[in-house]
mmCIF entry with sequence, helices, sheets and N, C-alpha, C, O atoms, coordinates in Angstrom:
data_MODEL
# 
_entry.id   MODEL 
# 
_entity.id                         1 
_entity.type                       polymer 
_entity.pdbx_number_of_molecules   1 
# 
_entity_poly.entity_id                      1 
_entity_poly.type                           'polypeptide(L)' 
_entity_poly.nstd_linkage                   no 
_entity_poly.nstd_monomer                   no 
_entity_poly.pdbx_seq_one_letter_code       MKIYCCLEHTDLALDVMVDEIELAPVFEKIENSTDKKGCEYCDNEAVYVVGD 
_entity_poly.pdbx_seq_one_letter_code_can   MKIYCCLEHTDLALDVMVDEIELAPVFEKIENSTDKKGCEYCDNEAVYVVGD 
_entity_poly.pdbx_strand_id                 A 
# 
loop_
_entity_poly_seq.entity_id 
_entity_poly_seq.num 
_entity_poly_seq.mon_id 
_entity_poly_seq.hetero 
1 1  MET n 
1 2  LYS n 
1 3  ILE n 
1 4  TYR n 
1 5  CYS n 
1 6  CYS n 
1 7  LEU n 
1 8  GLU n 
1 9  HIS n 
1 10 THR n 
1 11 ASP n 
1 12 LEU n 
1 13 ALA n 
1 14 LEU n 
1 15 ASP n 
1 16 VAL n 
1 17 MET n 
1 18 VAL n 
1 19 ASP n 
1 20 GLU n 
1 21 ILE n 
1 22 GLU n 
1 23 LEU n 
1 24 ALA n 
1 25 PRO n 
1 26 VAL n 
1 27 PHE n 
1 28 GLU n 
1 29 LYS n 
1 30 ILE n 
1 31 GLU n 
1 32 ASN n 
1 33 SER n 
1 34 THR n 
1 35 ASP n 
1 36 LYS n 
1 37 LYS n 
1 38 GLY n 
1 39 CYS n 
1 40 GLU n 
1 41 TYR n 
1 42 CYS n 
1 43 ASP n 
1 44 ASN n 
1 45 GLU n 
1 46 ALA n 
1 47 VAL n 
1 48 TYR n 
1 49 VAL n 
1 50 VAL n 
1 51 GLY n 
1 52 ASP n 
# 
_struct_asym.id          A 
_struct_asym.entity_id   1 
# 
loop_
_struct_conf.conf_type_id 
_struct_conf.id 
_struct_conf.pdbx_PDB_helix_id 
_struct_conf.beg_label_comp_id 
_struct_conf.beg_label_asym_id 
_struct_conf.beg_label_seq_id 
_struct_conf.pdbx_beg_PDB_ins_code 
_struct_conf.end_label_comp_id 
_struct_conf.end_label_asym_id 
_struct_conf.end_label_seq_id 
_struct_conf.pdbx_end_PDB_ins_code 
_struct_conf.beg_auth_comp_id 
_struct_conf.beg_auth_asym_id 
_struct_conf.beg_auth_seq_id 
_struct_conf.end_auth_comp_id 
_struct_conf.end_auth_asym_id 
_struct_conf.end_auth_seq_id 
_struct_conf.pdbx_PDB_helix_class 
_struct_conf.details 
_struct_conf.pdbx_PDB_helix_length 
HELX_P HELX_P1 AA1 LEU A 7  ? HIS A 9  ? LEU A 7  HIS A 9  5 ? 3  
HELX_P HELX_P2 AA2 THR A 10 ? ILE A 21 ? THR A 10 ILE A 21 1 ? 12 
HELX_P HELX_P3 AA3 SER A 33 ? ASP A 35 ? SER A 33 ASP A 35 5 ? 3  
# 
_struct_conf_type.id          HELX_P 
_struct_conf_type.criteria    ? 
_struct_conf_type.reference   ? 
# 
_struct_sheet.id               AA1 
_struct_sheet.type             ? 
_struct_sheet.number_strands   3 
_struct_sheet.details          ? 
# 
loop_
_struct_sheet_order.sheet_id 
_struct_sheet_order.range_id_1 
_struct_sheet_order.range_id_2 
_struct_sheet_order.offset 
_struct_sheet_order.sense 
AA1 1 2 ? anti-parallel 
AA1 2 3 ? anti-parallel 
# 
loop_
_struct_sheet_range.sheet_id 
_struct_sheet_range.id 
_struct_sheet_range.beg_label_comp_id 
_struct_sheet_range.beg_label_asym_id 
_struct_sheet_range.beg_label_seq_id 
_struct_sheet_range.pdbx_beg_PDB_ins_code 
_struct_sheet_range.end_label_comp_id 
_struct_sheet_range.end_label_asym_id 
_struct_sheet_range.end_label_seq_id 
_struct_sheet_range.pdbx_end_PDB_ins_code 
_struct_sheet_range.beg_auth_comp_id 
_struct_sheet_range.beg_auth_asym_id 
_struct_sheet_range.beg_auth_seq_id 
_struct_sheet_range.end_auth_comp_id 
_struct_sheet_range.end_auth_asym_id 
_struct_sheet_range.end_auth_seq_id 
AA1 1 LYS A 2  ? CYS A 5  ? LYS A 2  CYS A 5  
AA1 2 TYR A 48 ? GLY A 51 ? TYR A 48 GLY A 51 
AA1 3 VAL A 26 ? LYS A 29 ? VAL A 26 LYS A 29 
# 
loop_
_atom_site.group_PDB 
_atom_site.id 
_atom_site.type_symbol 
_atom_site.label_atom_id 
_atom_site.label_alt_id 
_atom_site.label_comp_id 
_atom_site.label_asym_id 
_atom_site.label_entity_id 
_atom_site.label_seq_id 
_atom_site.pdbx_PDB_ins_code 
_atom_site.Cartn_x 
_atom_site.Cartn_y 
_atom_site.Cartn_z 
_atom_site.occupancy 
_atom_site.B_iso_or_equiv 
_atom_site.pdbx_formal_charge 
_atom_site.auth_seq_id 
_atom_site.auth_comp_id 
_atom_site.auth_asym_id 
_atom_site.auth_atom_id 
_atom_site.pdbx_PDB_model_num 
ATOM 1   N N  . MET A 1 1  ? 381.364 90.167 144.932 1.00 0.00 ? 1  MET A N  1 
ATOM 2   C CA . MET A 1 1  ? 382.197 89.982 143.764 1.00 0.00 ? 1  MET A CA 1 
ATOM 3   C C  . MET A 1 1  ? 381.341 89.398 142.646 1.00 0.00 ? 1  MET A C  1 
ATOM 4   O O  . MET A 1 1  ? 380.579 88.456 142.867 1.00 0.00 ? 1  MET A O  1 
ATOM 5   N N  . LYS A 1 2  ? 381.468 89.951 141.461 1.00 0.00 ? 2  LYS A N  1 
ATOM 6   C CA . LYS A 1 2  ? 380.766 89.441 140.288 1.00 0.00 ? 2  LYS A CA 1 
ATOM 7   C C  . LYS A 1 2  ? 381.749 89.311 139.139 1.00 0.00 ? 2  LYS A C  1 
ATOM 8   O O  . LYS A 1 2  ? 382.621 90.159 138.949 1.00 0.00 ? 2  LYS A O  1 
ATOM 9   N N  . ILE A 1 3  ? 381.598 88.243 138.381 1.00 0.00 ? 3  ILE A N  1 
ATOM 10  C CA . ILE A 1 3  ? 382.408 88.033 137.186 1.00 0.00 ? 3  ILE A CA 1 
ATOM 11  C C  . ILE A 1 3  ? 381.465 87.929 135.998 1.00 0.00 ? 3  ILE A C  1 
ATOM 12  O O  . ILE A 1 3  ? 380.568 87.086 135.976 1.00 0.00 ? 3  ILE A O  1 
ATOM 13  N N  . TYR A 1 4  ? 381.673 88.787 135.016 1.00 0.00 ? 4  TYR A N  1 
ATOM 14  C CA . TYR A 1 4  ? 380.900 88.731 133.776 1.00 0.00 ? 4  TYR A CA 1 
ATOM 15  C C  . TYR A 1 4  ? 381.695 87.904 132.782 1.00 0.00 ? 4  TYR A C  1 
ATOM 16  O O  . TYR A 1 4  ? 382.887 88.138 132.588 1.00 0.00 ? 4  TYR A O  1 
ATOM 17  N N  . CYS A 1 5  ? 381.030 86.923 132.144 1.00 0.00 ? 5  CYS A N  1 
ATOM 18  C CA . CYS A 1 5  ? 381.760 86.027 131.251 1.00 0.00 ? 5  CYS A CA 1 
ATOM 19  C C  . CYS A 1 5  ? 380.927 85.640 130.029 1.00 0.00 ? 5  CYS A C  1 
ATOM 20  O O  . CYS A 1 5  ? 379.696 85.661 130.050 1.00 0.00 ? 5  CYS A O  1 
ATOM 21  N N  . CYS A 1 6  ? 381.643 85.288 128.973 1.00 0.00 ? 6  CYS A N  1 
ATOM 22  C CA . CYS A 1 6  ? 381.006 84.768 127.770 1.00 0.00 ? 6  CYS A CA 1 
ATOM 23  C C  . CYS A 1 6  ? 380.788 83.264 127.956 1.00 0.00 ? 6  CYS A C  1 
ATOM 24  O O  . CYS A 1 6  ? 381.212 82.690 128.959 1.00 0.00 ? 6  CYS A O  1 
ATOM 25  N N  . LEU A 1 7  ? 380.138 82.647 127.005 1.00 0.00 ? 7  LEU A N  1 
ATOM 26  C CA . LEU A 1 7  ? 379.855 81.215 127.091 1.00 0.00 ? 7  LEU A CA 1 
ATOM 27  C C  . LEU A 1 7  ? 381.140 80.396 127.168 1.00 0.00 ? 7  LEU A C  1 
ATOM 28  O O  . LEU A 1 7  ? 381.199 79.399 127.888 1.00 0.00 ? 7  LEU A O  1 
ATOM 29  N N  . GLU A 1 8  ? 382.159 80.809 126.438 1.00 0.00 ? 8  GLU A N  1 
ATOM 30  C CA . GLU A 1 8  ? 383.427 80.075 126.391 1.00 0.00 ? 8  GLU A CA 1 
ATOM 31  C C  . GLU A 1 8  ? 384.153 80.061 127.738 1.00 0.00 ? 8  GLU A C  1 
ATOM 32  O O  . GLU A 1 8  ? 384.842 79.089 128.051 1.00 0.00 ? 8  GLU A O  1 
ATOM 33  N N  . HIS A 1 9  ? 384.015 81.102 128.525 1.00 0.00 ? 9  HIS A N  1 
ATOM 34  C CA . HIS A 1 9  ? 384.757 81.220 129.778 1.00 0.00 ? 9  HIS A CA 1 
ATOM 35  C C  . HIS A 1 9  ? 383.906 80.977 131.027 1.00 0.00 ? 9  HIS A C  1 
ATOM 36  O O  . HIS A 1 9  ? 384.306 81.353 132.129 1.00 0.00 ? 9  HIS A O  1 
ATOM 37  N N  . THR A 1 10 ? 382.753 80.359 130.867 1.00 0.00 ? 10 THR A N  1 
ATOM 38  C CA . THR A 1 10 ? 381.868 80.074 131.995 1.00 0.00 ? 10 THR A CA 1 
ATOM 39  C C  . THR A 1 10 ? 382.545 79.171 133.027 1.00 0.00 ? 10 THR A C  1 
ATOM 40  O O  . THR A 1 10 ? 382.469 79.433 134.227 1.00 0.00 ? 10 THR A O  1 
ATOM 41  N N  . ASP A 1 11 ? 383.200 78.117 132.567 1.00 0.00 ? 11 ASP A N  1 
ATOM 42  C CA . ASP A 1 11 ? 383.873 77.187 133.487 1.00 0.00 ? 11 ASP A CA 1 
ATOM 43  C C  . ASP A 1 11 ? 384.952 77.892 134.302 1.00 0.00 ? 11 ASP A C  1 
ATOM 44  O O  . ASP A 1 11 ? 385.083 77.655 135.503 1.00 0.00 ? 11 ASP A O  1 
ATOM 45  N N  . LEU A 1 12 ? 385.716 78.748 133.656 1.00 0.00 ? 12 LEU A N  1 
ATOM 46  C CA . LEU A 1 12 ? 386.777 79.476 134.346 1.00 0.00 ? 12 LEU A CA 1 
ATOM 47  C C  . LEU A 1 12 ? 386.197 80.401 135.415 1.00 0.00 ? 12 LEU A C  1 
ATOM 48  O O  . LEU A 1 12 ? 386.709 80.457 136.534 1.00 0.00 ? 12 LEU A O  1 
ATOM 49  N N  . ALA A 1 13 ? 385.140 81.117 135.075 1.00 0.00 ? 13 ALA A N  1 
ATOM 50  C CA . ALA A 1 13 ? 384.511 82.026 136.041 1.00 0.00 ? 13 ALA A CA 1 
ATOM 51  C C  . ALA A 1 13 ? 383.956 81.257 137.241 1.00 0.00 ? 13 ALA A C  1 
ATOM 52  O O  . ALA A 1 13 ? 384.106 81.694 138.381 1.00 0.00 ? 13 ALA A O  1 
ATOM 53  N N  . LEU A 1 14 ? 383.320 80.120 136.989 1.00 0.00 ? 14 LEU A N  1 
ATOM 54  C CA . LEU A 1 14 ? 382.797 79.303 138.091 1.00 0.00 ? 14 LEU A CA 1 
ATOM 55  C C  . LEU A 1 14 ? 383.925 78.796 138.981 1.00 0.00 ? 14 LEU A C  1 
ATOM 56  O O  . LEU A 1 14 ? 383.809 78.830 140.206 1.00 0.00 ? 14 LEU A O  1 
ATOM 57  N N  . ASP A 1 15 ? 385.016 78.328 138.377 1.00 0.00 ? 15 ASP A N  1 
ATOM 58  C CA . ASP A 1 15 ? 386.161 77.842 139.152 1.00 0.00 ? 15 ASP A CA 1 
ATOM 59  C C  . ASP A 1 15 ? 386.759 78.945 140.020 1.00 0.00 ? 15 ASP A C  1 
ATOM 60  O O  . ASP A 1 15 ? 387.082 78.715 141.186 1.00 0.00 ? 15 ASP A O  1 
ATOM 61  N N  . VAL A 1 16 ? 386.906 80.139 139.453 1.00 0.00 ? 16 VAL A N  1 
ATOM 62  C CA . VAL A 1 16 ? 387.471 81.262 140.202 1.00 0.00 ? 16 VAL A CA 1 
ATOM 63  C C  . VAL A 1 16 ? 386.584 81.612 141.392 1.00 0.00 ? 16 VAL A C  1 
ATOM 64  O O  . VAL A 1 16 ? 387.088 81.842 142.491 1.00 0.00 ? 16 VAL A O  1 
ATOM 65  N N  . MET A 1 17 ? 385.275 81.654 141.185 1.00 0.00 ? 17 MET A N  1 
ATOM 66  C CA . MET A 1 17 ? 384.365 81.995 142.278 1.00 0.00 ? 17 MET A CA 1 
ATOM 67  C C  . MET A 1 17 ? 384.367 80.932 143.371 1.00 0.00 ? 17 MET A C  1 
ATOM 68  O O  . MET A 1 17 ? 384.344 81.272 144.554 1.00 0.00 ? 17 MET A O  1 
ATOM 69  N N  . VAL A 1 18 ? 384.392 79.670 143.006 1.00 0.00 ? 18 VAL A N  1 
ATOM 70  C CA . VAL A 1 18 ? 384.434 78.598 144.009 1.00 0.00 ? 18 VAL A CA 1 
ATOM 71  C C  . VAL A 1 18 ? 385.723 78.701 144.818 1.00 0.00 ? 18 VAL A C  1 
ATOM 72  O O  . VAL A 1 18 ? 385.703 78.524 146.036 1.00 0.00 ? 18 VAL A O  1 
ATOM 73  N N  . ASP A 1 19 ? 386.840 78.984 144.157 1.00 0.00 ? 19 ASP A N  1 
ATOM 74  C CA . ASP A 1 19 ? 388.107 79.151 144.869 1.00 0.00 ? 19 ASP A CA 1 
ATOM 75  C C  . ASP A 1 19 ? 388.070 80.355 145.812 1.00 0.00 ? 19 ASP A C  1 
ATOM 76  O O  . ASP A 1 19 ? 388.627 80.302 146.908 1.00 0.00 ? 19 ASP A O  1 
ATOM 77  N N  . GLU A 1 20 ? 387.418 81.434 145.390 1.00 0.00 ? 20 GLU A N  1 
ATOM 78  C CA . GLU A 1 20 ? 387.366 82.662 146.189 1.00 0.00 ? 20 GLU A CA 1 
ATOM 79  C C  . GLU A 1 20 ? 386.445 82.533 147.404 1.00 0.00 ? 20 GLU A C  1 
ATOM 80  O O  . GLU A 1 20 ? 386.843 82.850 148.525 1.00 0.00 ? 20 GLU A O  1 
ATOM 81  N N  . ILE A 1 21 ? 385.213 82.069 147.178 1.00 0.00 ? 21 ILE A N  1 
ATOM 82  C CA . ILE A 1 21 ? 384.229 82.087 148.265 1.00 0.00 ? 21 ILE A CA 1 
ATOM 83  C C  . ILE A 1 21 ? 384.009 80.723 148.911 1.00 0.00 ? 21 ILE A C  1 
ATOM 84  O O  . ILE A 1 21 ? 383.346 80.627 149.944 1.00 0.00 ? 21 ILE A O  1 
ATOM 85  N N  . GLU A 1 22 ? 384.557 79.670 148.313 1.00 0.00 ? 22 GLU A N  1 
ATOM 86  C CA . GLU A 1 22 ? 384.475 78.306 148.836 1.00 0.00 ? 22 GLU A CA 1 
ATOM 87  C C  . GLU A 1 22 ? 383.039 77.828 149.035 1.00 0.00 ? 22 GLU A C  1 
ATOM 88  O O  . GLU A 1 22 ? 382.771 76.992 149.898 1.00 0.00 ? 22 GLU A O  1 
ATOM 89  N N  . LEU A 1 23 ? 382.128 78.358 148.241 1.00 0.00 ? 23 LEU A N  1 
ATOM 90  C CA . LEU A 1 23 ? 380.723 77.954 148.216 1.00 0.00 ? 23 LEU A CA 1 
ATOM 91  C C  . LEU A 1 23 ? 380.269 77.929 146.765 1.00 0.00 ? 23 LEU A C  1 
ATOM 92  O O  . LEU A 1 23 ? 380.958 78.430 145.877 1.00 0.00 ? 23 LEU A O  1 
ATOM 93  N N  . ALA A 1 24 ? 379.110 77.346 146.538 1.00 0.00 ? 24 ALA A N  1 
ATOM 94  C CA . ALA A 1 24 ? 378.555 77.367 145.186 1.00 0.00 ? 24 ALA A CA 1 
ATOM 95  C C  . ALA A 1 24 ? 378.135 78.796 144.845 1.00 0.00 ? 24 ALA A C  1 
ATOM 96  O O  . ALA A 1 24 ? 377.379 79.405 145.601 1.00 0.00 ? 24 ALA A O  1 
ATOM 97  N N  . PRO A 1 25 ? 378.605 79.340 143.731 1.00 0.00 ? 25 PRO A N  1 
ATOM 98  C CA . PRO A 1 25 ? 378.261 80.717 143.375 1.00 0.00 ? 25 PRO A CA 1 
ATOM 99  C C  . PRO A 1 25 ? 376.881 80.820 142.735 1.00 0.00 ? 25 PRO A C  1 
ATOM 100 O O  . PRO A 1 25 ? 376.304 79.823 142.302 1.00 0.00 ? 25 PRO A O  1 
ATOM 101 N N  . VAL A 1 26 ? 376.370 82.036 142.686 1.00 0.00 ? 26 VAL A N  1 
ATOM 102 C CA . VAL A 1 26 ? 375.134 82.336 141.965 1.00 0.00 ? 26 VAL A CA 1 
ATOM 103 C C  . VAL A 1 26 ? 375.511 82.488 140.495 1.00 0.00 ? 26 VAL A C  1 
ATOM 104 O O  . VAL A 1 26 ? 376.457 83.198 140.155 1.00 0.00 ? 26 VAL A O  1 
ATOM 105 N N  . PHE A 1 27 ? 374.763 81.816 139.635 1.00 0.00 ? 27 PHE A N  1 
ATOM 106 C CA . PHE A 1 27 ? 375.073 81.767 138.206 1.00 0.00 ? 27 PHE A CA 1 
ATOM 107 C C  . PHE A 1 27 ? 373.820 82.190 137.454 1.00 0.00 ? 27 PHE A C  1 
ATOM 108 O O  . PHE A 1 27 ? 372.825 81.466 137.461 1.00 0.00 ? 27 PHE A O  1 
ATOM 109 N N  . GLU A 1 28 ? 373.851 83.355 136.803 1.00 0.00 ? 28 GLU A N  1 
ATOM 110 C CA . GLU A 1 28 ? 372.659 83.879 136.143 1.00 0.00 ? 28 GLU A CA 1 
ATOM 111 C C  . GLU A 1 28 ? 372.957 84.282 134.706 1.00 0.00 ? 28 GLU A C  1 
ATOM 112 O O  . GLU A 1 28 ? 374.021 84.821 134.402 1.00 0.00 ? 28 GLU A O  1 
ATOM 113 N N  . LYS A 1 29 ? 371.998 84.009 133.832 1.00 0.00 ? 29 LYS A N  1 
ATOM 114 C CA . LYS A 1 29 ? 372.101 84.460 132.448 1.00 0.00 ? 29 LYS A CA 1 
ATOM 115 C C  . LYS A 1 29 ? 371.703 85.928 132.406 1.00 0.00 ? 29 LYS A C  1 
ATOM 116 O O  . LYS A 1 29 ? 370.740 86.330 133.060 1.00 0.00 ? 29 LYS A O  1 
ATOM 117 N N  . ILE A 1 30 ? 372.432 86.724 131.647 1.00 0.00 ? 30 ILE A N  1 
ATOM 118 C CA . ILE A 1 30 ? 372.129 88.146 131.515 1.00 0.00 ? 30 ILE A CA 1 
ATOM 119 C C  . ILE A 1 30 ? 370.997 88.297 130.515 1.00 0.00 ? 30 ILE A C  1 
ATOM 120 O O  . ILE A 1 30 ? 371.159 87.992 129.333 1.00 0.00 ? 30 ILE A O  1 
ATOM 121 N N  . GLU A 1 31 ? 369.860 88.761 130.983 1.00 0.00 ? 31 GLU A N  1 
ATOM 122 C CA . GLU A 1 31 ? 368.676 88.927 130.138 1.00 0.00 ? 31 GLU A CA 1 
ATOM 123 C C  . GLU A 1 31 ? 368.470 90.381 129.735 1.00 0.00 ? 31 GLU A C  1 
ATOM 124 O O  . GLU A 1 31 ? 368.075 90.667 128.604 1.00 0.00 ? 31 GLU A O  1 
ATOM 125 N N  . ASN A 1 32 ? 368.734 91.292 130.651 1.00 0.00 ? 32 ASN A N  1 
ATOM 126 C CA . ASN A 1 32 ? 368.462 92.708 130.447 1.00 0.00 ? 32 ASN A CA 1 
ATOM 127 C C  . ASN A 1 32 ? 369.594 93.351 129.648 1.00 0.00 ? 32 ASN A C  1 
ATOM 128 O O  . ASN A 1 32 ? 370.761 93.222 130.018 1.00 0.00 ? 32 ASN A O  1 
ATOM 129 N N  . SER A 1 33 ? 369.267 94.027 128.577 1.00 0.00 ? 33 SER A N  1 
ATOM 130 C CA . SER A 1 33 ? 370.291 94.622 127.718 1.00 0.00 ? 33 SER A CA 1 
ATOM 131 C C  . SER A 1 33 ? 371.074 95.728 128.431 1.00 0.00 ? 33 SER A C  1 
ATOM 132 O O  . SER A 1 33 ? 372.187 96.046 128.012 1.00 0.00 ? 33 SER A O  1 
ATOM 133 N N  . THR A 1 34 ? 370.526 96.321 129.494 1.00 0.00 ? 34 THR A N  1 
ATOM 134 C CA . THR A 1 34 ? 371.261 97.355 130.222 1.00 0.00 ? 34 THR A CA 1 
ATOM 135 C C  . THR A 1 34 ? 372.368 96.752 131.087 1.00 0.00 ? 34 THR A C  1 
ATOM 136 O O  . THR A 1 34 ? 373.281 97.463 131.506 1.00 0.00 ? 34 THR A O  1 
ATOM 137 N N  . ASP A 1 35 ? 372.293 95.447 131.356 1.00 0.00 ? 35 ASP A N  1 
ATOM 138 C CA . ASP A 1 35 ? 373.322 94.770 132.147 1.00 0.00 ? 35 ASP A CA 1 
ATOM 139 C C  . ASP A 1 35 ? 374.451 94.211 131.288 1.00 0.00 ? 35 ASP A C  1 
ATOM 140 O O  . ASP A 1 35 ? 375.389 93.620 131.823 1.00 0.00 ? 35 ASP A O  1 
ATOM 141 N N  . LYS A 1 36 ? 374.382 94.383 129.977 1.00 0.00 ? 36 LYS A N  1 
ATOM 142 C CA . LYS A 1 36 ? 375.385 93.806 129.081 1.00 0.00 ? 36 LYS A CA 1 
ATOM 143 C C  . LYS A 1 36 ? 376.751 94.439 129.333 1.00 0.00 ? 36 LYS A C  1 
ATOM 144 O O  . LYS A 1 36 ? 376.897 95.661 129.366 1.00 0.00 ? 36 LYS A O  1 
ATOM 145 N N  . LYS A 1 37 ? 377.720 93.593 129.504 1.00 0.00 ? 37 LYS A N  1 
ATOM 146 C CA . LYS A 1 37 ? 379.102 94.017 129.694 1.00 0.00 ? 37 LYS A CA 1 
ATOM 147 C C  . LYS A 1 37 ? 379.986 93.072 128.909 1.00 0.00 ? 37 LYS A C  1 
ATOM 148 O O  . LYS A 1 37 ? 379.505 92.090 128.343 1.00 0.00 ? 37 LYS A O  1 
ATOM 149 N N  . GLY A 1 38 ? 381.254 93.359 128.871 1.00 0.00 ? 38 GLY A N  1 
ATOM 150 C CA . GLY A 1 38 ? 382.196 92.489 128.201 1.00 0.00 ? 38 GLY A CA 1 
ATOM 151 C C  . GLY A 1 38 ? 382.670 91.381 129.117 1.00 0.00 ? 38 GLY A C  1 
ATOM 152 O O  . GLY A 1 38 ? 382.661 91.520 130.340 1.00 0.00 ? 38 GLY A O  1 
ATOM 153 N N  . CYS A 1 39 ? 383.083 90.278 128.511 1.00 0.00 ? 39 CYS A N  1 
ATOM 154 C CA . CYS A 1 39 ? 383.674 89.162 129.254 1.00 0.00 ? 39 CYS A CA 1 
ATOM 155 C C  . CYS A 1 39 ? 384.965 89.641 129.912 1.00 0.00 ? 39 CYS A C  1 
ATOM 156 O O  . CYS A 1 39 ? 385.731 90.396 129.313 1.00 0.00 ? 39 CYS A O  1 
ATOM 157 N N  . GLU A 1 40 ? 385.198 89.204 131.132 1.00 0.00 ? 40 GLU A N  1 
ATOM 158 C CA . GLU A 1 40 ? 386.401 89.613 131.850 1.00 0.00 ? 40 GLU A CA 1 
ATOM 159 C C  . GLU A 1 40 ? 387.652 88.870 131.380 1.00 0.00 ? 40 GLU A C  1 
ATOM 160 O O  . GLU A 1 40 ? 388.762 89.207 131.792 1.00 0.00 ? 40 GLU A O  1 
ATOM 161 N N  . TYR A 1 41 ? 387.479 87.863 130.520 1.00 0.00 ? 41 TYR A N  1 
ATOM 162 C CA . TYR A 1 41 ? 388.611 87.056 130.076 1.00 0.00 ? 41 TYR A CA 1 
ATOM 163 C C  . TYR A 1 41 ? 388.929 87.222 128.593 1.00 0.00 ? 41 TYR A C  1 
ATOM 164 O O  . TYR A 1 41 ? 389.968 86.753 128.129 1.00 0.00 ? 41 TYR A O  1 
ATOM 165 N N  . CYS A 1 42 ? 388.043 87.885 127.843 1.00 0.00 ? 42 CYS A N  1 
ATOM 166 C CA . CYS A 1 42 ? 388.277 88.098 126.413 1.00 0.00 ? 42 CYS A CA 1 
ATOM 167 C C  . CYS A 1 42 ? 387.465 89.310 125.960 1.00 0.00 ? 42 CYS A C  1 
ATOM 168 O O  . CYS A 1 42 ? 386.907 90.024 126.794 1.00 0.00 ? 42 CYS A O  1 
ATOM 169 N N  . ASP A 1 43 ? 387.392 89.547 124.665 1.00 0.00 ? 43 ASP A N  1 
ATOM 170 C CA . ASP A 1 43 ? 386.690 90.717 124.131 1.00 0.00 ? 43 ASP A CA 1 
ATOM 171 C C  . ASP A 1 43 ? 385.243 90.434 123.753 1.00 0.00 ? 43 ASP A C  1 
ATOM 172 O O  . ASP A 1 43 ? 384.564 91.317 123.227 1.00 0.00 ? 43 ASP A O  1 
ATOM 173 N N  . ASN A 1 44 ? 384.757 89.225 124.007 1.00 0.00 ? 44 ASN A N  1 
ATOM 174 C CA . ASN A 1 44 ? 383.377 88.876 123.661 1.00 0.00 ? 44 ASN A CA 1 
ATOM 175 C C  . ASN A 1 44 ? 382.391 89.514 124.634 1.00 0.00 ? 44 ASN A C  1 
ATOM 176 O O  . ASN A 1 44 ? 382.764 89.948 125.724 1.00 0.00 ? 44 ASN A O  1 
ATOM 177 N N  . GLU A 1 45 ? 381.127 89.562 124.218 1.00 0.00 ? 45 GLU A N  1 
ATOM 178 C CA . GLU A 1 45 ? 380.069 90.083 125.079 1.00 0.00 ? 45 GLU A CA 1 
ATOM 179 C C  . GLU A 1 45 ? 379.745 89.057 126.163 1.00 0.00 ? 45 GLU A C  1 
ATOM 180 O O  . GLU A 1 45 ? 379.670 87.860 125.887 1.00 0.00 ? 45 GLU A O  1 
ATOM 181 N N  . ALA A 1 46 ? 379.555 89.524 127.382 1.00 0.00 ? 46 ALA A N  1 
ATOM 182 C CA . ALA A 1 46 ? 379.217 88.633 128.493 1.00 0.00 ? 46 ALA A CA 1 
ATOM 183 C C  . ALA A 1 46 ? 377.801 88.094 128.334 1.00 0.00 ? 46 ALA A C  1 
ATOM 184 O O  . ALA A 1 46 ? 376.881 88.828 127.972 1.00 0.00 ? 46 ALA A O  1 
ATOM 185 N N  . VAL A 1 47 ? 377.640 86.811 128.606 1.00 0.00 ? 47 VAL A N  1 
ATOM 186 C CA . VAL A 1 47 ? 376.341 86.144 128.531 1.00 0.00 ? 47 VAL A CA 1 
ATOM 187 C C  . VAL A 1 47 ? 375.861 85.774 129.931 1.00 0.00 ? 47 VAL A C  1 
ATOM 188 O O  . VAL A 1 47 ? 374.657 85.708 130.180 1.00 0.00 ? 47 VAL A O  1 
ATOM 189 N N  . TYR A 1 48 ? 376.799 85.532 130.844 1.00 0.00 ? 48 TYR A N  1 
ATOM 190 C CA . TYR A 1 48 ? 376.471 85.125 132.208 1.00 0.00 ? 48 TYR A CA 1 
ATOM 191 C C  . TYR A 1 48 ? 377.185 86.019 133.215 1.00 0.00 ? 48 TYR A C  1 
ATOM 192 O O  . TYR A 1 48 ? 378.232 86.599 132.930 1.00 0.00 ? 48 TYR A O  1 
ATOM 193 N N  . VAL A 1 49 ? 376.590 86.111 134.391 1.00 0.00 ? 49 VAL A N  1 
ATOM 194 C CA . VAL A 1 49 ? 377.244 86.755 135.526 1.00 0.00 ? 49 VAL A CA 1 
ATOM 195 C C  . VAL A 1 49 ? 377.319 85.716 136.646 1.00 0.00 ? 49 VAL A C  1 
ATOM 196 O O  . VAL A 1 49 ? 376.328 85.069 136.986 1.00 0.00 ? 49 VAL A O  1 
ATOM 197 N N  . VAL A 1 50 ? 378.509 85.575 137.204 1.00 0.00 ? 50 VAL A N  1 
ATOM 198 C CA . VAL A 1 50 ? 378.759 84.631 138.290 1.00 0.00 ? 50 VAL A CA 1 
ATOM 199 C C  . VAL A 1 50 ? 379.110 85.469 139.514 1.00 0.00 ? 50 VAL A C  1 
ATOM 200 O O  . VAL A 1 50 ? 380.011 86.307 139.461 1.00 0.00 ? 50 VAL A O  1 
ATOM 201 N N  . GLY A 1 51 ? 378.401 85.243 140.611 1.00 0.00 ? 51 GLY A N  1 
ATOM 202 C CA . GLY A 1 51 ? 378.641 86.067 141.795 1.00 0.00 ? 51 GLY A CA 1 
ATOM 203 C C  . GLY A 1 51 ? 378.418 85.308 143.083 1.00 0.00 ? 51 GLY A C  1 
ATOM 204 O O  . GLY A 1 51 ? 378.071 84.127 143.087 1.00 0.00 ? 51 GLY A O  1 
ATOM 205 N N  . ASP A 1 52 ? 378.629 86.026 144.183 1.00 0.00 ? 52 ASP A N  1 
ATOM 206 C CA . ASP A 1 52 ? 378.448 85.403 145.493 1.00 0.00 ? 52 ASP A CA 1 
ATOM 207 C C  . ASP A 1 52 ? 377.172 85.830 146.149 1.00 0.00 ? 52 ASP A C  1 
ATOM 208 O O  . ASP A 1 52 ? 376.872 85.394 147.261 1.00 0.00 ? 52 ASP A O  1 
# 
């Protein structure tokens, strides 16, 4: 499971992942322009990906 999020929704994405997997999630800044996606919580561009 991966959640793409903007800077504003980073806390929400981390909370959701901790609730889902009950472990500390992997938290990475999106560097590669081919990985750019939209935030899953708003219309902004995703800056981070949170995953398991």
